[in-house]
N, C-alpha and C positions, 0 to 999 in steps of 0.2 A: 181361376187362376186370372188375375187383375195383369195385363196388357202393360207394356213397356211405351212410357210415350214417346213419340217420336217425330220429326218436321219430315217434309217429304220437298227436296230441292230439284229442279228445273231449270235449264236453259240452253239457248240454241242460240247460234253464232248467226246465223241467216237470218235477213229481216223477214224473208218474202214467207208466208203460210207459217211462219213463226208460233200464229197461237195455235194451230191446230196439234205441231209436233210438241208445244212443251205440255198440251195438257194430254200427249199418250205418256211422256215421263211421267206425268203425276200417276198414270191408270197403272203403270206399271210398275211405282213405286207402291201403288197400295198394295197391289200383288203381293209383291214381294216381303213388305211388311207383315202381312197376313201371314205368311207362310213363315216367316222367323219371330212371329208372333208379337209384333207390336202395334200400334194404336198412333196414326196419323193427328196429331194433334194441331198441327200447323202446316202451313205450305208456303214456299217462297218462290216465285219467278224473278227470272231475268229474261228478256225476248231481246233476240237480235244483239245480245254483246258477248263479243270473243272472250275466252276466258284465257284468250294469250296475250300478252301485253301488261298494260296497267291501267284499262279502262276501269271508271265508277263501276260498279254493279252492285245499286241502292238494295235488291232483297238478300245479295249475300252479306252486304254488312248487318244488313238489320238479323240474318239468322245467326249471325256469331254472337249480336249485344244478346240476344235471345239467350244464344246456348251457355253464356255468363251466367244470366241469373236462375239458370236452372229450369227454363219453360219445357225441356226435352231431355232423353238420355240419347238417342241416339239419331243421325242425320241420316235419310235414305236419300239414294239417287240410284239411276241404272248405272253408271259409271264413274270412277272417280275423276278423269277429266271434265265431267257437268261439274263440278267442284272447283275444281283448279286444274289449270295447263300450265303452271309456270313454279318453277323452285319456291318465290318468293310467297306468292300467295296459299301455296302449299304450306308453308314454314307459319305463314299467319292462322292456317286452319289449325293447325297443331297445337301453338301455342294457345288463344281461344279455346280447343276441345279438349286439353290437357289440364287445365284449370279448373273448369269445371265441371272434369270428368266427362265429357261427351265423348261418344266410338261413333265412328259411320259404317254403313252398309250398304254395299253397291250389290245390284245383281250381277253386275259381268267380274269385279274385282274381288270381291265379299268382306269379310270383315275387316277391318282395321280400329286397333285401340291405339292413341297417340301415346299411349302412357309407356309402350313397351318399346324397346329396341327393337325389336325386329319391325312393328307395326311402321314406326316412323320410316325405318331406313328403305321398308321394300314402295312405302308410299311415296318417300324423297323420287326413285328409281324411276316410279313410273311418270311423275310430273316430270323429270327432267327429258325421261323419253317422248312424252306429249310433246314437250315444248319442241325436240328435235323435227318429229312427225309432222307438227304446225307448220314447221319453217321449209321443209321438204313440201307439203301442200301449198304452200306459197308461191314457191318455185315452179312446181309443176302447173298451178294457175297460170303464171306470170307467162312463161312456157307457151300455154296455150292461147292464152289473150295475143301473144306475139304472132300466133301461127295466124288465129282468126284472122288479122291485119293484114298481113303479107296473103291473104288471101282475098284480102275484100269483102270478107265476111260480114254480117251484120253485127252490131253490139251488143249488152247484155239487152238490152230492153229499148225498145220503139219508139223516138220520141214523139209529141204533135205530128200529123198529117200523116204517121202512118199505123196499121195494127202488124201483128207478126201472125203470119199464117204457116206451119209446116219449116220452123227455123225459116221465114223469110219475110222482108221487109213488105209488105203490101201499102201502096197509097190510098190515103180514106180520102177523098175527093173532095169531100164538103170542106174537109181539113184544108188540103191542097190549094181548093179558091180563096181560101180564106189568106192564105201564107202568099199566092202568088200577087194579090190585089194589095195587100201591104207592102210587096217588093215592088210594085207600080207605081204605088202610091208615095213612096221614101224617094222615088227615084225620077218623079214627076214634081216635086220640091215639097210637099205635104209633113208636115211634122210627125214625127211619132205620138206626139201628144192628140193631136188632130183626129190621127187615125184611129187611137185609142177610143177615145169618147163616141166616134162614128160608130165604132162596131160595139161600146156597150148599147148605147144609142135605139142599136136594131139587133140586140139581144142575141149576139153571137159569142158562142159559151168559149170562154179562155183555158188554155189548157189546165187550167190548175183549178179552174170553176170558179174563182176568183174575178172581180172585176178587172179588165184590160187597162194597162196600168203602159208608157212610153218605157219604162225600163225592161216588162216584160217583153212586150212586142219586138224593142232592138236585141235583145238575148236572142229570140225565135228566129227572125230572119236573118241572125248572123251565121247561122249554124251551116259548116260546110258540109255536113250529111244532107242536107237540101239541094244541093249541086252533085250530090253523089259523089263527094270528097271524101274519102275515109282518113278519121283521125284516130291516135295513139296516143296516150300520155301527153295528150292537149297540142299534141300536133298533128298536119298533114302529112301520111305517108304517103298516099296515094288513092287508087280511085276503089269505089265498089264493084262487086260483080255484079253490073245492072238486073241479072237476074235475079239476085238475093236483096238489092236495094236500090228500086228505081229512082232518079233524081226527080223531085218537084219544080225545082228552077235551072236554069242553064247555068254552066260555069262562068260566062259574061255576064250574068243577073246579079253572079254572087259577088264577081269581082268588083262590080261597080258598087255593089252594095257596102262591100266591106271597106271600099276606100272612103265612101259617102261617110258612113257612120263613123271613121277612126280620124277622118281629119280634123287636125287641131282647131282649126276656125271656124268648127259646129258647132254652136253652141250645147253645152251639154245639159239636161235639167237635173235639176236639183229637188224633186220630187216635191215644193214648193206649188201655191197653186197656180194654178194657169192663169196667165196675162187674160184681160179681158177689154183692155184698155191699150189703143193704136199704138200710144207713144211714152206708157208710163215705165222707167226704166229706159229708155230707149232714146227719148231723147237731151239733147244737151243747157245747160243754163250757160249762157250769153255772158253770166258776170262772174263766175267762179268756176265753172268747167263741172260742177256737179251735175249727179242725175236728179233728171226730172222726175216728181211722181205724182200722182192725182188724187187729189182731194175732193171727196165725196161732197155732192149738192146737200140741201135742207130745205125741209119744205114745212112753215110751222103750221102746227093744226088748227084747227078753229078757233076764235076768240081768241090766239095769241096776236101782238105787235109785231112780233118781228117781221123781217122780211126774209124772203124767201133767197137762199144764196146756190148759185148755181155750179155745179161741179167744175172744176180746173185743174189746171196742172200748174206744180210750183215746184222750187227747189226743194232737195231735203234737207241741202248742206248751210248755205247760205240762208234762207229761207225772203230772198229778197227782191225773187224775181216770179211772178202768178200772172195767169194766163187764162179765163175762161174756157176751156175743154173746146167745148162744140166747133168754136169757128177756127180753133185751128187743127184739129182734126178734118173739117171741110179745106181746109187750105194746101196742106201736107198731100193729101189724098189725090187732090186734083193736081196739083204740080207732079207728084208721083205718076199720076196716069195720062198726063198730056205726055212725059217723058217717054212712058211706053209706047205712046203710041207714035213715035217718029218712025221715019223711016229705015233707021241706025241702028234702031233699039235693039237689035238681036246681038248688036257684036257689043252690045253691055256686059253681055254673058258670057262666059265660054262655055262652049259649045262641045268640046273634049275632040280629041285628036281619035278616032277610032281605029286609024290605021295605024297609027303608032300604038295604040294598046294592042292590038292584036299585035302585031309583029313582038311586042315584048313579051308577052302569052307564051308566044311560039318559042322564042328564044331562051325562055323559063323551062317548058318543057323540054329542049336540047339540052338544058346544063343539068337538069335533075336526072335523066339518063345519063350523063356523063359522070354525074356523082357515083349510083348505082354501079357504072360498070368500075368505077375505081375502087367501089367498095369491095366487088367482089374479085377484082383483080388483087387485090391486098389481102383477101380471105387464101387465094390459091396461090401465095407466095411470088407472084410476078410482079408488086409495087412494096418497096417497102414502108416501114411507117412512115419517115421522114417524107417521103416522095408524095404518099399519099397526103400528109397535111398540106404540105405547099400546093397538092392541087385541089383541094378542097379547100381553102382558104381564096386558091383565086376565084375559082367557079364561085363559092357563094357571096366574093364581093361582085360579082360581075353578074351573079342573080339579084341582088337587092340593090343594083343601079338601075336592073331590068322592069322588078316594084314600084322602083319611084317612079319611072316613067309610065305606068299604068296608070298610080295615082294622078297622077299631074295631066294625063288624058282626059281623066272623069269627066263630066259635067258639070257645070256649076248645079249648087241644090237649089234653085230656082224654077218653079213651071214656067216652061218656054210660052205654054197657049197663050201665059197673060202678057205675051207681047205683039203688037199691032191692031187692028180694026176691033178685035173684038177683047181687048185689054179692058173696059168698063164693066162687060158682062163676065167675065171672068172673074176680076177682081170681086166681084160683087156676090160671089159663089165660094169665095177662099173661106176658109176658117183663121180667126183671129193669127193665129202663128205665124202661117205661111203670108200672108198681110206684113208682117213685123218681122219677117225674114226678109221679104223683098225691098221694104224701106233699109233697111240694112244693110242690105246687100248693094244698095244704088246711093245714101247718104247718108251723112249725118246731119240731122236737125237740131238747131242751136235756136233756143227761144232766151231772147233778148230779153232785156231790163223795160219795163214799159217807161212809156216816154209821160209827157204831161197830160195828154189827152185820154180819155177813157175809152174808147170806143176801137172796136179792134182795127190793127195795123198790121197788114200782111207784111211790110218791108222789114218788121222787127221777130219773123220769123223766118233763119237764116235756111237754106237749103244747100249745105257744104256736099257739093256729086264728090263721089269717089273715085279716081283713077283707075 
């Protein structure tokens, strides 16, 4: 007897271990098909895609298209919910199979002929019930997630710096060392890009295995969980239970990093090439105010009569100002270093007010406790909704003011070791990003138009110190 050609469909919502689970479904489909007298001629698989909602399911759509051209007569699945869990997709399945004369047969729900009234009715009812159950499941998952957050328990999966053991997060010390070094260097004034470059040169593995980038490092060290702070739905809602998730950074370090990396005055990376010249894009044209760019030099090949051309800084807008790069870099560096060596140089950069910052952080903790108390009193009926709203608005306004105090009390993003008698030695060891940041923090370099002479004139390089 000739076996009826059939298609095997498998789908799993969860992305974790999906490959093994869908393979199990195909195995069950094979067994069910053999018992029913079907022969599997095609397999369709959608990994990690929910049947609830309207997400694209490539293999489901391909299966319907194949059904319409008569590639098989039966669709086999472990249960109807694998095929569709909402009424809209079930109707789409009905329409495609009815036109092609295809039926479906599942191990749990049995045989369905979409051409019959009873088949369509029962299948549609099951789809509606499946949709309701999915919504209930989602609510249960949200409630469980809320409870885990309230108890300070770990999130679904640990991030870089941790591994999961017995439902608790354990610090991976090799990765924690990388996190602490990055945090320290950022607070010392090193740029994210220079740190990423150094990590790549040292062969330090990144979280994703790809080369380190400034933006990757920025996202990593800003994670509140590193300081033992529990986030839920993108907001900090409390602290982790330290036995379930120990901190890698202290809260003060996290607060300083957050203030520094979210400072609007801090230049954000554009993803472009790393600057390799001291003043390119930093210096200003004294004629039109345009930004100065660097023009590469040129050395003629042996036998060519052309003269060599030295690298130079030139205005990229009016093109009327041009100066050989090397003496400009040397002059500006010397002026900056002499200023950094002065006894009062430490006053050029804000050292921050740690006392004010700590007082503000203490006040924020008190406000958070009062907000939690007010919420409890509302739940118990002690406060009305209007009273809760007024209290919450006032406390949140106070909290925002204290947050500004913390941010304003943070030190400047300049390595303080570059100030004083060791300025030259420290400067020589800084990455170009850090050198440029110091120049930008201290002054505006203006390159004036060239006079009649061709020799370098330091008077035409103006240093406008920032107040």
